[in-house]
N, C-alpha and C positions, 0 to 999 in steps of 0.2 A: 802528119799528126795534127789532129784538130784540137785546137785550144778553146775550151769552153769555159767561160768565166760565169760564175754564179753571181747574180746582181746582189749588191750589198743590202738592198731592201729585203730580199728573201732571207739572207743570213740573219739580219736583225730580227725578222719575224720568228725564225726558228729558235733564236736565243731567247726571245720573249716567251715563246711557248714552253721551252725547256724550263726557264725560270718560274713560270706560272705553275707548271706541273710540280716542280720541286717545292714551291711555296704551299701549294695545295696539300702535298704530301706532308710537309712539316706541320701545317695547321691541323691536319687530320690526326697526325701523331700526337701533337700537343693536346688536342681535344681528348683523345683516348687515354693518354698517359697521365695528364694533369687535371684538366677540367672534368673529364668523365671517368677519372681513375677509380674513384670509389664505386661508381655504378658497375663498371666492368669487372672490377674485383669481386663484387657481389655476385654478378652473373657467373663468373668462373667458380666461385665458392659453392654456389648452388649446384653447379654441374658436377662438382667434386664431392659434395656431401648430400646426405639426406637427413631428415629430422623426424624423430618420433616425439611428438609434442607431449609435455606433461602439464596439465592444467594447474595453474597456481591457485592456492586457496583464496576464494573470494573474501573480501573484508567482512568481518562479522557485524551483526546488528544486535544491539543490547537495549534493554529497557533502561529507564532512569536509575533503577536500583541494580543495574548491571546483571540482569538475568539475560542469558543468551536466547535470542529469538531466531536468529539465523547464523549458522556457523558452517564449518566444513569438517568432514571426517574422511579418513583414508578410503580410497576406492582403488581396487585392484584390476588391472587389465592384463589379459594374456596376449603376449606378443611372440611371434615366430621370427627368429633371426636366421635365415638360411646361410649356414657357413660353407656348405659345399653341395654339389649337385647330388640329388637322391634319386634312387630308382623307384619305379612305380610301386613295387611291393612294400618298400620302406614307408612311402607316403601313405599307402593304404592302411598299413598298421598304425601309423601315427594318427591318421584321421579317425580310425575306428576307436583308438584308445581315448582320444579327446572328446569325441562326439557324445559319449555316454555321460561323463560328469558335466559337460556343458549343456546337455539337453539340446544339442544342435542336430541339424540334418546331416547325415554322414556324407552324402554326395556333394552338397554345397560346401561343406567344410573341406573335403578332399580337393575340390577344384581350387579353393583359395590357397591351400598349402601348396599344391602343385604349381599354381601360377607364381607364387612367391619364390619357390625353389628354382623354377626355370628362369625367372628374371633376376634372381639373386637380390631381391628386394624384401625388407621386412614387412610384415603384415600384422595388424591388430585383429586377433581372432575373437576376442570377447572383452567386454568392459563391465564395470560395476559388479565384479564377482562377489557373491555372498561368501561368508566365512567357510561354510561347508564345501562349496565348490572349490574355493581356493586351496583348501587342505587337500582335497582329492587330487587336484591338478599338480600340486607341489611334488607329490610322489612320482609323477611322470617326468619331472625335469631331468632326473638322473638317467632315465631310460632313453629319452629323446632329446639329445643336445640341440640347442637352438631355441627350445621352448623356455620362456621366461615370464615372470610376473613383475609388472611395473607398478609402483605406487603413484597415484595421482590424487588430486583433491576433488571431492564431490560435495555438492551443496547439501546441507542438512538443516532441517527445521525441527528443533527439539520439541517444540509445542504442537507440532502438526498444524492444525487449522488456526491456531492462535494468531490473531492480528493479521489474518491472511489478506484482507482487503487493503490494508495499508502496506504491508511488506511486499506483496506481489509474488512473483515466481520467475524462474529462469527456464529457458528452452533452447533447443537447437537453433542455430542460425538458419534463416531462410533466405530466399533470393532478395527480399526487400532489405533485410539486415546486411546481407553481403554487399549490396550496392552502396551502403553507408560505410561499411568497415573494411572494404576490400583492400584499401591502401594501408591499413594499419597492420604492421607485421605481427602484432600481438593476437591477431585473430586468424583462424583458419576456417575452412568450409564446415568443419564439424564442431566448431566452438559452440559453447553454450553461453548465453548472455541474458540480461534482464528483459523480461517481456511485459511486466506490469509492475505498478507500485514503486516502492523504493528501489527494488532491484533494477527497474528500467530507468528511473529518474537519476540515480546515482551510479549508473553502469561504469562510467569513467573512474570514479573513485573506488568502487568495489572490485573492479576487474583484477588488479594485480598484474604482474608480469610473468607470463608463462615460462617454464623451463622446458628442457627437452634433451633427448639423447641424440648426439650428433654422430652420424655414421659416415665413413669414408667409402666412396665407391670409385671404380675405375672408369676409363673412358667409355666402356660399354654398359655402365650403370650397374655393375656387379659389386656386391658388398665386399669390402676389404677388411675393415676393422671398425670397432667402436672408438671414436675419437675422444669424446668427453661427455659429461652430463652437466648441463648448465642449470644452476639452481634457480628455482622460482623466487618471486618476491610477492609476498601476500598483499591483498588490497587493503585500503584504509578501513578502519573500524568506525561504524556509526553508532552513536549513543542517542537514543530517543528520549523524549520527554514523557513517554508512556510509563505509568506506574504499573508494574507487573501484577500486583495483587488487585488493584482496582480494575485492570483489564480483565483479569481472571473472573472477578465477581460479575462484571458486565456480561461476559460470554456465557458464564454458567446460568446467570438469570435468564438470558434470552433462550437458552436451550431448554430450560425448564418451564418456560412460559406456555400459555394455552396453545399457541400456534407454532412456537419455535421460530417465528419470523419477526424481524423488527430491527432496531438499532439503538445503540447507546453512544452518546458523545459526552465526554466530560472535559471541561476546560478550566484552566486556572484564570480566574477573572482579572488577576493583577497583570497578566502578561499575554494571554491568549495561548499559552502552551497547551497542547493536547495531553490530557491525563489518561483518557481511555477512548477507544475508538472501535466499536464492535458493530458488525453487520451480520445478520443471520437470515437465510442460511449462508454458511461459509464453506470453504474448501481447503483441502490439505495441499499446500504447494510441493510437498514431497512427491506427489503423483507425477510431477513433470520431470523428475530425475530418476525415476525407477527404471531398472533394467528390464529386458524382456522377461526373464525368469521371475522377477519380482511382481510383475503385472499379472501373472497367471492366477486365475481364480477371481480376479476383479470383474465387475459387471462390464460387459462390452458396450461400447458406445455411450458411456456415462457422460452426461453434460454437467460441467462444473458450474456452480452458482456464482459467477463472477459479478453479478449486479450488486452494486454497492448501495444498499439502502440508506446509509447514513448521508451520502452525498447526492444520490440520484433518485431516491424515492421522494415524491412530492405528495403531500396529504393535506387535507383540510386541518388546520390546527385545532379546531374546536375551542374549548374553553380556555386553553392557555393563551389564546388571543385576547381574552378579556383583560390581560395585563396591559396590552396596548390600548384597548378601548378605555380602560381606567385612566390612562395617562391623558387621553383625548378629553374625557369628561372633566377631569380635575383642572386641566389647563385651559379649557374653554371659558371658565368663569360662569357658565350657564347652569351649572349643576352644583347644588349645595351638598357636600358629602354627608351632612347631618340630616338631610331631608329623606323621609322614608317613602317607599313604594310598597303598595299592598299586593303581594303575589298570591293569586288564587290557583296557580298551577297552569295558567294559560294567559295569552294576550290576544285580544280580539282586534285585529287590524282592519276590520270591515269586511273585505273580500275573502279573508282567510284568517283562521285562528292558529296562532303560534303557541306551541306548548312549552312549558318549562320541564326540565328533566325530572323534577319532583312533582309528580301528578297531583299530590295533595296540596302543593303550594308551600311557600316559606313564610307566609304571613307578612307583617310589616317589617321591612328590612331597609337599613341605610347602607351607605357605600361599603364600609368595612365588612359588615356581616354578609352582604350580597356577594362580594368577591370571595370571602372565606367559604361560603356555602354554594358558590357558583350559581346564583339565582339568575336564570335566563330572563325572567320577566323584568327584573330591575334594569338589566342592560338593554332589553327591548325598549323600555319607556325612556330611560335617560339618554340613550344614543340619539333619539330624535331631537332632544333639546340641544345636544352639542352639535349635531349635524354630521352626515356621513363624510363630508369633505374633511372635517377635523379628524375623524378617525383615520381616513386615508393618509392624511398628512403625517400623523404619528406613525402609521404603519411604515411609510417610506423612511421616516427618521430612524426607526428600528430595523431598517434594511430588509423589509420584507420585499421580495421581488429581485433581490441582489444576491449574487454569490458571496460566500464568506471570504473567498480569496485564498483558501487553504491550497497549498501547492500540490494538489492531486488532480489527476485528469477526470473529466466527465461530470463535474459538479453542475447540478441544476440550479436555476435561479428561483424556482417557485413562481408565485404569481401574486401581485398586489391587486386588491379588488376595491374599486371606488368609483365615484360619479365622474371624476375628471376623465377617466378612460372611456366611460360610456359617451361622454360629451364629445370626445375626440372622434369616436366612431359614429357620431350623430345618431346615437341610440338613447332610449329613455332610461331613467333611473326611478325605480318604484319604491314604495315604502317597505315592501317585502325585502328588497335588496338591502336596505338600511338595517333591518332587523337581523338578516342572516350575517351581514358584515359585522355586527356588534358582537356576535358570539362565535366568530371564526368559521362560519360555514359559507355557503355560496361558492364564489370562484376563488377565494383566498387559498393559496397552497403554500406550504413550507416544508422544507427538508428538516430532518433531525439536527443537522449541523446549524441551520439557521435558528432553530429553537434553542440550541445551546448558547448560541451567541446572544439571543434575546435575554435569557435568564442571567447570563454572565454580565450583560450591561446593566441589568437591575442591580446586581450585587456590587458593581464598582462604581455606580453613579452615572451610567450612560456611555461608557467608553466601549467602542467596538475595536478589538484587536484583530489583525490578521492571524488566524490560527496557524501555529507552526508545530512541528513535531521532531525536528532534528535539534538536539541540544548542542552537540558538537561532533566533528569528524576528526579522527586522529589517524595519522599515517602509521604504517607498520614500524617505522623507526621511532615512534613515540612523539613526533612533532604534531602540534595542533594545525590542522588544515583549515577548518572553518568552525564558526560557532553561530548558533541561532540567536536571534534577538527579537524583542517585542517590536511591533509596528502598529501604530494607531491608524485606523482607517477613517473613523468618523466618531462624533459625539452626539448624544441626545441631550438637548437643553431643556430641562424641566425645572420647575420651581422646587426648592428644598422641601416645601410642605407636601408637594405631590409625591416625591420619592418617599418621604416619611410615611404617608398614608398608604401608599401601595405596599411598602415593606410590612407595615403593621398588618395589613389584610393578609398578606402571604404567610406571615407568621401564624396568624389565626387559622389558616387553612390547615396547618399541622397540629395546632393545639386543640381546636374545637370545630374543624371544618371537614372537608372531604378527604383529607389525607393524614388522619391521625395514625395510620399504620406506618408512617415515615418518621415518627419521632425517634430521636437518637439521644441516649443518655449522655450528657456531657457536651452536647453541641446544640446550637440554635439553628433549626432548619427552617427555611422559608421556601414555599413551593406552591405549585398550582396544578391541579388535575385537569384532564381534558378528555372528552369523548368525541371522536370525529365520525360523523355519519358516513356510511359506506354503502353506495347503492349496489355493489357487487357482493355483499355479504354482511357478516357481523361488523359492528363498529370497531374503529381503531382506538386504542388506548394510549394516551399521552400522560406524561408527568415531567414537569421541569422543576428544578430546586437548586438552591445553594445553601451552604452551611458555614457558620462561624463558630469559633471556639474562643472563649475568654475575650469576647468583644474585639478580637482582632479582625483585620480585613479578611473577607472570604477567600479561601484557597481553592475552592472547587465549586463549580456550577455544572450541573448535569441535566441532559435531556434524554428521555426514554420514550421510544415508540414501540408498542407491541401491536403488530398487525392482527386484526380481528380479536383484540384483547378485550373488547366491550367496555370495560371500566378502568379508567386510569388509576383509581384508588386501590383496586385489587390486583391489577395486572402489572402496571408500570411503576407505581410508587415503591413496592418492595425491592425492585431491582435498583432503583436509585438510592434507596437506603443502604443496601449492601455495598454499592460502589462508593458511597460517601464514607461509610465506616471503614472500608479498606483503605481509602486515600488518607484518611485522618487517623489511622490506627495508632500512631505514636503519640497522638495528643488526647486521645479519649481514655476514660477509665478503663481498666483491664476488662471488666464485665461487659463493657460496650463494644469491645473489639469483636470483629467478625469471628464466628465459631469456626468456620472452615473456609479456607482459601486454597485455590489450586496452586501447587508449587510446580515449576517446570522441572523436568528431569535434568540431572547433571550433564553439563555440556561435555562433549568428548574432548580429549586432550588435543593441544595443537598438533597439526600434522608435521612430522619431521622429515628432513631429507633422507633418502635411503643411505645406509652405511656404505654400500658399494655403489659407485656412480650409475644411476639409472636402473638399478636392480634391487630387488628384495630377496634377501637370503633367508630361506625357510629351513 
């Protein structure tokens, strides 16, 4: 017998390997059961269950007077729950019966039902069912077991196109959205989310928590039973600073204008809160949530006008810029406001004759009358005394060439026009540039939002606030989530006498100047008309104004632009008047209140959870 002894070193190595293997096994088990337990339980649960998602109602959006601008209404989806295998003839009859009320292709519908039945997995056959379709389909439920109607929440805009450029719209998730939200369990590939405006900016707050029908499946993925229906949690509600009646007056005024194009922006000069915000043409955000059947009959390939004129449209300000020129003249100390200039209807600059808008001329005018009647010749003459650099300085102080800072995407900065920019480019500045600069022509460009900030600053003594439009955000449980607050961006420093003389002239614009059509009984209105030359067609019409009641601080300042409106006095001033009357309706005499304002339709009742988990019983 041969005695073979194993070296102790080898035995030690074997024991080490055994201990190492055991340790690895224990660590792996610890990782799976303790550290990664939640993860693996989730994987197991996903293998055991399937979910038919139910979209939660998005948070509602209200005006300052609590009129619903965006809400949700019930939406019905047709679901097929395959309870048992079905024969080909049975599936044929079901598909044929459902195809007619759905307006769907029979062959395609048959394939979907057959696939669901063979795989024992539920399938969504249709969504956003109109009432007529839903009633027709409900009769088939008793004939074809497994066919059911599930309630979901669908975005709804009661006003249609009302405030569309601020509210925005929602749409189906695309690849770019999925890359951002793929790890969020509250989203799926067919989720809808905010694509523009408030809907996009406050997606997190508005989204809510989706519910769903949880289905148990076996190891082969076949449906066993419905486990439960988890209730959704609505998103937070947003209350805006927008006054619904002032907004309605703004939109109605633009629609009835000569061109139907333009913008209205109204601000509270005390805080910067946005009272009205209209851009025309507008669009109906309901278009983005229509079902296939609802889109029938609509123009194919329709392009929606998403361009926001109020923030993205830049135009020569025309004579509303004379407010800034006036500040430069009076602050320079080189122009006596009592000194008169004789206007013959034109100004001879030597190489070129610059005309006044009044071809007959205004005669002898001093500062107050010149601004009230918008005499171009007066500003041609006096701007040369003050100097173009002084006008440019005041333009910068009044934030020409700077964005307002409103938290909406795509805002343009416009363009400030002056000799310092030409010097930086090593270019010349001519006398004609000074004359154009003085009356808001040439290269000066402003947006309607900037124009609203200008007149608001005149109303409050030179303060520029960051415009804001969210007054508060309230969670579904009633808890306050956030509140908007004023923020001062800058101040214009002018002598008290300068402010007094400018305001007196703006008051005279309304009393005996170019905007007598903007008079309001019971209020003191201060304003300035403007006509901006347009090489592509008819001139654009401007009007800026603010109003006070009972000598209190101004509560509204408004800027109106009507594209191709030709004259600010006839096209833009009446719109501003209607907006001011609507905003101040509670403080004006009854006869001064607006005759007609648009009322929103009644909001739908809040969506309730189905009586039977996950199902609607009809």
